N, C-alpha and C positions, 0 to 999 in steps of 0.2 A: 338092587336092594332098595326097599322103601326108605324114606327119610326117617331119621331117628332124633330123639331129643337128648340134650345133656342130662346126665343123671340128676334126679331130684336130690341126690345126696350132696350136691353143691351147697345145699342149705344146712347140712349137718356138720357137726364138729369134724375136725381132721381125722382121717382114717376111714371115713365112711364112703368117700367118693372114689370112683374109679377113673381111669383115663378115658379119653375120648373113644378109643377103640372099644373099651368095655361098654361105653354108653350106646354103642350101636345095637345092643341087645334090648334096649328099652323101647316100648311102643311109642308111636308118634303122638304129637300134642293134640288136645281137643280144641276145637274152634269155639268162638263166642256163640252162645245160645241166648236168644232173646236180647235183652238190653243191658245185661250185667255180666261181668266176668271178674273173678278175683275180688269181688266187692266193689268194682268201679262201674259207674253208670256210663254206658256207651251210647246212649241215645243222641241222635243228631251229630254223630262224630264226623270230623272232617275227612276221615279216611274210611274205606269200606269196613263195616263192622265185622263182616265174615272173614276179613283178612287179619284181624287181631287174634293172636294165638297165645295160648299158655306156653311158657318156655320150660316148664317143669316145676321149679320151686314156687311156692305161693308168694303172695305179697310179703315183702320184707324177708322172705326166706333166704335171699341173698342180701345180707345186711349192709346198708351204706355205713360209711365211717363218718361219724358226726363230731368226734373229738380227736382229730388226728394229732399224733405226736411225731416229732421229727428229730433226727439225729444229724450231726455234722457228717460231711463226706467221709472223713477218716474213720468213722465208726460204722459206716454202711457195709453190711455183709453182702456186697454185690461183686460180681465178676464183670470184667470189661465188656463182654458181649451182651450182658443182661439188658433187656429192653426197658426203657423208662419213658414216661411222659414228662416233659419238662416245661415248666411255666416260670417265666421271669416277669414280675409285675411289682410296681411300686418299690423298686430297689431290693426286692427279695427274689431269690431263685430257689425253686423247689423241684425235686425229682420224685415222681410217683412210680415205683417199680410195677411193671405189668404183672409180675408174679403175685403181687398183693391185689392189684385191681381185678385180676381174674376171679377172685373170690368175693369182691365187694362192689365193683362196677361204678360206685359213686363215692366221692369224698367231698363232704360239705366243709369248705375251708374258708380261711380269711387271709387276705394279704393286707395287713394294716387294717384300715377301716372298711376295706372292700370285701364283700362276701363273694366267694367264687365257688362254683360247682365244677369239679374235675370228674369227667365221666369216661367210661370205657366199655365198649361192647365187644366181648371176645369173639362173638359169631361174625361180626362185620369187620373186626380189626380197627374200629374207629375210636380214637381217643380225641375228645373234644372238651374244651374248658369254656365256661360261660360266666358272664357277669350274673350273679344270682339275684340282682335287684329286678323286681317286677313292679314297675310304677314306683310308688313311694315306699314299698316294703321289700324286705329281704325274704327270699324263699329258701326253705330247706327241702331237699329232695330225697325220696326213697326209691327203691327198686320195686316196680309194680308186679314183677313176675310175668308180664305180658310183653309180646313182641309185635312189631309191625314191620314187614319187609325184612324179617330176621333180625331187626334192630331193637335194642332195648327201649322200652317205654318207661320213662321216669314218671314219678308223680310228685306234685308239690303237696306237702303235708297240710297246708292251711286250707286248701280248697279241694284236694283230691282230683285235680285236673290231671289228665295224662299228657305227657310231653314226648314227642318224637325226638330222639337225640339228633339224628342226621338233619331233620327238618328244622330243628331248634324252635319248634312251635308246639303250643298246646293244641291237641287234636280232639279233646273231650273236656267236659266240665265247665265250671263257671268262667275259667280263663281261656276258653276255646278261642283260637285265633291269635292269642298273644304270642309274642316272639321273644326269644332270649338273644342277647348280644354275645356272639362268640368271641373268644379271646385267642390270640396267637398261642400255639402250643407246638412243641417239638416232640415227635415220636422217633426216638433214636436209641442209640446204645448208651449204657452208663459211661463208657470211656469217652464218647463224644461229648456228652452233656457235661461231664466233670471237667473236661478240657476247656470248654467254653465258660463254665461257671465254677471255678475252683472252690468258691465259698458256698456252694449250694447246700441246702438242707435236703434231707432224704426222709420220705415217709417211713416211719418205724413199723416193724412187724408187731410191736406192742399195740395192737388194735383194740384189745378188749374182747377178741373172739378167738376161739380155738380153731385154727386152720393150719394145714401143712403147706406153708408158703414155699417150701422147696419143691413141691410137686405141682405139675401143670395139669389140671383136669381136662384141658383141651389139647393135650399132646397128640399130635398126628392130624389134627383137624385141618391145618393149613395145606397139607399134602393131598387131601382127598378132594377130587374135583367133582363134588356133588354137594347139594345143600341139605341142611337138616330141617329147614322151615321154608314155607312158600314165600315167594316174592311176587309182586304185582307186574313186574316187567323183567324180561330177560333179554340179553343182547349177546350175540356170538362174536362180536368183533374182537374180544379178548377172552382168554381163559377165565373161568369163574373167579378164581382166587389169585389172579394177577394183582400185584400191589400197584396201586395208582395214587398219585396225589390229585385230589379233587379240589377244584377251585371255582368259586362263583364271584364274578366281578361284573358290575354294570348290568346285572340281570342275565348274564350268559354263564353257562357252566362248561367246564372243560376238564378232561382227565389226562393226566400225564403218566403213562405206563412206565414202570421202572425199566422194562426191557427196551423201550425206545429211548428213555433218558440216558441209558448206558451208551448209546450211539450218538445222541444228539448234543449232549453238553460239551462245552469247551474244556480245555486243559484244567481250568479251575473249577470244573463241575457246574458251570452256569449256562443257562439258556435264556435268551431274551425272547419275549413273546408279547402278543397283544390279546386281551380278552375284554369284551364289552367296550371296545374303543379305548382301553387304557393299556399303558405299557406295564408289564410285569416282568420279574426275573425269577426263574425257578432255580434253586440251588440243590443239586443232587450229590449226596455223599455215597460214593460207590462202596467204600470200606465199611461204613456203618449202616448202609441200607436205609437211608432216610432222605426225605425231600421236603423242602419248605419253599414258600413263595414270598416275594417282597414287592412293594410298589416301586414306582419310578424314583422315589426319594430314599429307597432302601429301608422303608418301614415294613415290619413283618405283616403279612396278611393271614387271616384265619382260614387257611386251607386245611384239608383233612386227609391223612393217609387212610386208605380203605382197600378192602378187596374190591375188585372190579364189579362183582355182582351187586354189592351193596351200593356203590356210587351210582351205577346206572339204574338200579331199581327206583331210586329217588329222583334221578335226573335222566329220564328216558331220551331227552333231546340233547344230551351232552355231546359236545365236540370231543374229539380225541386227538392228541398230538399225532401228527402225521410223520411218515418217513420224510427224509430230505427231498 
């Protein structure tokens, strides 16, 4: 079967969108024509223009959350296995439920005086948080409706530059070549995050938009071993949607497949390794299906959990954790 795109109804009020299985009936995406797509100037892009694709909804059709509201953990209508992205910064811990992020992909937030962009790409499984300061100013991001390597392209509203989430870099526009500073983030279960941060705040479903946050528009996507959008590099070392922890240290990239971490970590779920000449420790939680990395001093590193296809598409030369 040919690749298919997520229903454009992701941009519509709750009740209009179907599941991923239903989305298989929708035609594939159009590619960039000329120098513009969704109103963005693609001239002199840092990535191949023909590889930038429409994801379905138009610019801002998947609306970023700009005024996030939070509730205490006791009021969060979450079940223990529910997936969250967790950020602990400046003495504040917050959980962003994936079932909300599936419909919004970006939360423009603040931790005290620090502007932070929390981002999630359902197609790649990638949750990443960034310091939203670019030089001397703070950026506010929206969802462009465009993809590169199946990964969401953000845009900053001040300059309309397009930013690759996984690359953490502007690939078009006035800020082309600028980079964002990634922040440590945990992609884990609600039970695990709450245990670590009992005082955590939780992103509220009171987002200002009508969406059915109880329903997953990507239901079934993880189990289907094919892609909906093109990527510039494929690698058969692992199944397409094997979960990996991707890590870049000292200019070197490495992937830690969950299937190998299951066998390689010690009784405490830890694995000592070296990347880019530096010692790192990977901590794998079998129960809650999450992995994080720390430096030699125990400080968290900004790794990213991702489907294998997404990590290797952006890091063709990545190393892979080996068997013993």
